[in-house]
Every structure is written in structure tokens, then in C-alpha cells.
Steps between C-alpha positions, in 0.01 A plus 500: 500500500699420815839334439731429794788378288736720314581425121808310594302269729642625821249579767465863608300669760190668377254741655129430385267792533113460527316666340715469212521864384774750475550735669383330814291736717407470871133523454501197286576301806822380362651148615863423434606139499865393493582185294856340492711222647437408866205560721305802623708479806801600289347801357635844579315812398637839401304833480678798346833322517499413865419167664138500617323309763318239298745230534370138484191601282464414134230742450316802659258789418683831441392795723754765429635630172873419412717276305500130608739209434542161643801269537519121523855353583480235226391710215605878598302816479179563319454801244357779712128621476392851567161556671348845471252700693397733226142612445499475111696224315509347165556132534611234254511116528786372710584225251735548204336649185605453138451725192151436363345379829172641608529663829264645751596815690346604823478871606429499858390779730 
């Protein structure tokens, strides 16, 4: 599931990916949503390690491959998410899996 709190209870910035498959691929029409302290106005986006022109938005649909990250002043930087433009990809669910879980894999062309 989605949990915006760290195990210690301190709020951290998270990057939600829809649809929830890894790796994320452009042809899935991937939407990234930044969740953390503050408002959408406080959001700074980074693509491939550089500040990127989506400031003030808390979500958007990805149109270019790359590695994305968001920042909120009250809760810091999110983990990064890589979005691919590959023509063949094996995807797994984005949520954590435990030994013994049944899992559906997607082979996408």
C-alpha cells in the first residue's frame, strides 16, 4: 500500500506512480504525484538530477523518459523514479512483496 510516513513517524516526501508497475514506461501514460509536507505550490521537481520546470504542480503526466524526483521543504526529497521508453519490458507490482506472496508479472511489448 501507500504509506507517506516513515517507520519512525517522521513525514517524508514520497513519489506516487500510476499505474503502479515497475519499471514505469512512457506508453503506460505514467502520472507522478508528489506527496509531503506543504502544498503543491511548494513542490520542486527534478529530472535526471536537474531542477525541472514543473514547479508548483503536485502531479503531472510524464512525456519524456528519465529519472524523476520531487522536493517539499517540510519533508525533503522523494526517492527517485525512473521512467523508461523501452519497447519490451517485464514489469512487477510497485508495492513491496514478501516471500510467499503471489505476484503477477507483465511482459509488455
